[in-house]
Each structure stands twice: as structure tokens, then as C-alpha cells.
C-alpha positions in Angstrom: 0.0 0.0 0.0 3.0 2.3 0.2 2.8 3.3 -3.5 -0.8 4.3 -2.9 -0.5 6.3 0.3 3.0 7.9 -0.2 1.8 10.8 -2.4 -1.0 11.6 0.1 1.4 11.7 3.1 3.9 13.8 1.1 1.3 16.4 0.5 0.3 16.4 4.2 3.8 16.9 5.4 4.4 19.9 3.1 1.1 21.8 3.5 0.4 24.6 5.9 -3.3 23.9 5.7 -4.6 20.4 5.1 -8.1 19.2 4.5 -8.6 15.5 4.9 -11.7 13.7 4.0 -13.0 10.2 4.2 -15.8 8.8 2.0 -17.8 5.8 1.1 -20.0 5.0 -1.9 -20.8 2.6 -4.6 -19.8 2.0 -8.2 -21.3 0.3 -11.3 -19.0 -1.0 -14.0 -20.1 -1.7 -17.6 -17.5 -3.5 -19.9 -17.8 -3.4 -23.7 -17.0 -7.2 -24.1 -20.2 -9.3 -24.3 -18.7 -12.2 -22.3 -17.8 -10.0 -19.4 -20.4 -9.1 -16.8 -21.5 -5.8 -15.4 -20.8 -5.4 -11.7 -21.4 -3.2 -8.7 -19.6 -2.9 -5.4 -19.1 -0.6 -2.3 -16.0 1.5 -2.1 -14.2 3.5 0.6 -11.9 6.5 0.2 -9.4 8.6 2.1 -8.2 11.8 0.5 -6.6 15.2 0.8 -7.9 18.4 -0.7 -5.5 21.1 -1.8 -7.4 24.1 -3.2 -9.1 22.9 -6.4 -7.1 19.6 -6.4 -7.6 16.4 -4.5 -5.5 13.2 -4.2 -7.5 10.2 -3.1 -6.7 6.6 -2.2 -9.5 4.3 -3.0 -10.3 0.8 -1.8 -12.8 -1.8 -2.8 -15.0 -3.6 -0.3 -15.5 -7.2 -1.7 -19.1 -8.2 -1.7 -18.8 -11.6 -3.4 -16.2 -14.2 -4.6 -14.3 -13.1 -7.7 -15.3 -14.4 -11.1 -13.4 -14.5 -14.4 -16.1 -12.3 -16.0 -15.5 -9.4 -13.7 -12.0 -7.7 -13.3 -11.3 -7.8 -9.5 -9.6 -4.6 -8.4 -8.7 -4.0 -4.8 -7.1 -0.6 -4.4 -6.1 2.5 -6.5 -5.5 6.2 -6.6 -7.4 9.2 -8.0 -6.6 12.8 -8.9 -9.4 15.3 -9.0 -9.6 18.9 -10.2 -12.5 21.2 -9.6 -12.8 22.7 -13.1 -15.8 24.9 -12.8 -18.1 26.4 -10.1 -21.8 26.2 -11.1 -24.1 29.1 -10.3 -27.4 27.6 -9.3 -28.8 30.3 -7.1 -32.2 30.2 -8.8 -33.0 26.6 -7.7 -36.5 26.4 -6.1 -35.5 24.7 -2.8 -33.5 26.8 -0.3 -31.4 23.8 0.7 -30.2 23.3 -2.8 -29.3 27.0 -3.0 -27.1 26.6 0.0 -25.1 23.8 -1.7 -21.9 24.7 -3.6 -22.1 22.9 -7.0 -19.0 22.1 -8.9 -17.8 20.3 -12.1 -15.0 17.8 -11.3 -12.6 16.2 -13.7 -10.9 13.0 -12.5 -8.3 10.5 -13.5 -8.2 7.1 -11.8 -5.8 4.2 -11.6 -6.8 0.8 -10.1 -4.7 -2.2 -9.2 -6.3 -5.5 -10.3 -5.9 -8.9 -8.8 -3.8 -11.0 -11.3 -5.3 -14.2 -10.1 -5.4 -16.9 -12.8 -8.8 -18.6 -13.2 -8.7 -22.2 -14.5 -11.6 -24.4 -15.4 -11.1 -28.0 -16.5 -13.9 -30.3 -17.6 -14.0 -34.0 -18.6 -17.0 -34.9 -20.7 -19.0 -38.1 -20.7 -17.6 -41.2 -22.5 -18.5 -41.1 -26.3 -18.0 -44.3 -28.2 -14.2 -44.6 -27.7 -13.0 -41.4 -26.0 -13.7 -38.6 -23.4 -13.6 -34.9 -24.3 -11.3 -32.8 -22.2 -11.7 -29.0 -22.0 -9.5 -26.5 -20.2 -10.2 -22.8 -20.0 -7.8 -20.3 -18.4 -8.4 -16.6 -17.8 -6.1 -13.9 -16.4 -6.4 -10.1 -16.3 -3.7 -7.5 -16.5 -2.7 -5.7 -13.3 -3.4 -2.0 -14.2 -6.5 -0.1 -15.2 -6.8 3.7 -16.1 -10.0 5.7 -16.4 -10.8 9.4 -16.8 -14.1 11.1 -16.3 -16.3 14.0 -15.3 -18.7 14.5 -12.4 -20.9 16.9 -10.4 -20.1 17.6 -6.8 -22.2 19.3 -4.2 -20.7 20.7 -1.0 -22.6 21.6 2.1 -20.6 22.6 5.2 -18.2 19.7 5.9 -20.1 17.2 3.7 -19.8 16.6 -0.1 -21.3 14.2 -2.6 -19.7 13.4 -6.0 -21.6 11.7 -8.8 -19.5 10.9 -11.9 -19.1 8.9 -15.0 -15.6 7.6 -16.2 -14.5 5.8 -19.3 -11.3 4.2 -20.5 -9.4 1.0 -21.6 -9.8 -1.9 -19.3 -7.0 -4.3 -18.3 -6.2 -6.9 -21.0 -7.9 -10.2 -20.6 -5.7 -13.2 -21.5 -7.5 -16.5 -22.4 -6.2 -20.0 -23.0 -8.4 -22.6 -24.6 -7.4 -26.3 -24.7 -9.6 -29.1 -26.0 -8.7 -32.7 -26.7 -10.0 -36.3 -27.0 -8.8 -38.8 -24.4 -8.8 -42.5 -25.5 -8.9 -45.6 -23.4 -5.3 -46.6 -24.5 -3.9 -43.4 -23.0 -3.6 -41.5 -26.3 -4.7 -37.9 -26.5 -5.7 -36.1 -29.7 -5.5 -32.3 -29.4 -8.4 -30.4 -31.0 -7.8 -26.8 -29.9 -4.8 -25.2 -28.2 -4.6 -21.5 -28.5 -4.3 -18.1 -26.7 -6.2 -14.9 -27.4 -5.8 -11.5 -25.9 -8.9 -9.3 -25.5 -9.0 -5.6 -25.2 -12.1 -3.9 -24.0 -13.4 -0.6 -22.8 -15.0 0.2 -19.5 -17.6 2.7 -18.4 -17.8 3.3 -14.6 -20.6 5.1 -12.8 -20.2 6.0 -9.2 -21.5 8.1 -6.3 -19.6 8.9 -3.1 -20.5 10.7 0.1 -17.6 12.4 1.9 -16.9 14.0 5.2 -14.2 16.7 5.5 -11.8 17.0 8.4 -9.8 20.2 8.6 -6.7 20.9 10.7 -3.7 23.2 10.6 -0.1 22.0 10.9 2.6 24.0 12.6 
């Protein structure tokens, strides 16, 4: 975790005024590849706000066992920039008028689990042989996304809703199929690798609590 938290602590040690925040939320991921599944999961964050910029460490809260159809990320980092302040003073509800609305641009890196999924099957006996099938899947380790969101700030609380898009980590697949005969011989039918590139859309919403302190 040092490579995730080190930039955050460096900023903290050099700032005269530091604004920390902690957050939690949920994300929804939509891959472009048909054989991959959409997924949703809770996330937690700890970050540091410096003017219009924020550095955030992000962690995923597992909610089910990993599956080869879903890239399994466990930690990552984000950079955010408040690009524009929205003037929404004419909103009908007084509470909404009290909220500071902002457009936020973000870049995100996630570290994926490089676990290798392997599935092996031996079919029923057919005349003089069995059919053997082996499927193996493995994702790359890094994922990069960029996006835009709307953030609302009210006192020490903020909420960020955003959409991100970018190339997903490469999915490597090995397919092996053969016929196994009673005499011990094996005839290979298929034995090949293919490497799949896909894009990923990520929708998320996070609620954050700001903590402010001054360092001497």
C-alpha cells in the first residue's frame, strides 16, 4: 500500500493547511465485451484536498467471490480537479441553493488482482473417448480511467456523482480441447491463446466527510 499512500502523506507533510476527507460510496461497471459481466460494489476512500485539487486513495469492499467475467480490483488512486463552479442560485429549494455545486474532472488508476482462473472439464464417454476441456483466464494488473462528475458541497459534507471511461486491463484467455482415449492417447483439437482488449464505463457516487486541521 505504500505506493498508494505515499503521495498523500507527502502532500500532508508539506502543507500549511490540510483538508482531509473520508468517504464511502458505490460504483457500477459496464464493460464493452459481451462475455464480461456488469458489476457493482461498495468503495471506501481517504483523500486530501489542496485548493481545487484532491488526491484520493480508494479501496474496494469485496461483496462476493471473484469471477473471471469481472475484473477484480482491490485498491487504487485518484486525482481530481474542480474545473468549474456552477451558479445555481435560482433553484427552487432553499437547501439546494445553500449547496456549492462544482464540475469535477478526474483520473483514476486501479490495481487489479492478477489471479489466474482455471476451469477443467472431462465430458462423458463417447464411443471410444472422453472430451477434455481446459479454459484459463487472467487479467492484466493495471486499469486507467478518466471522467467528469458533479459535486455538491454543504458545510463539511460533499457528494460526488461521476461517469468515467477508459481502456480496461487486457484479458488473456487460453483454450485447450482434446479427446482422451482408453489406451492413454490424447488427440488435441484446440490449443490457442487470445488477448482481448475492452473498454469500461464506470458510474459512481460517493459521500464524503471533510476534516480540517492546521499544521505548525
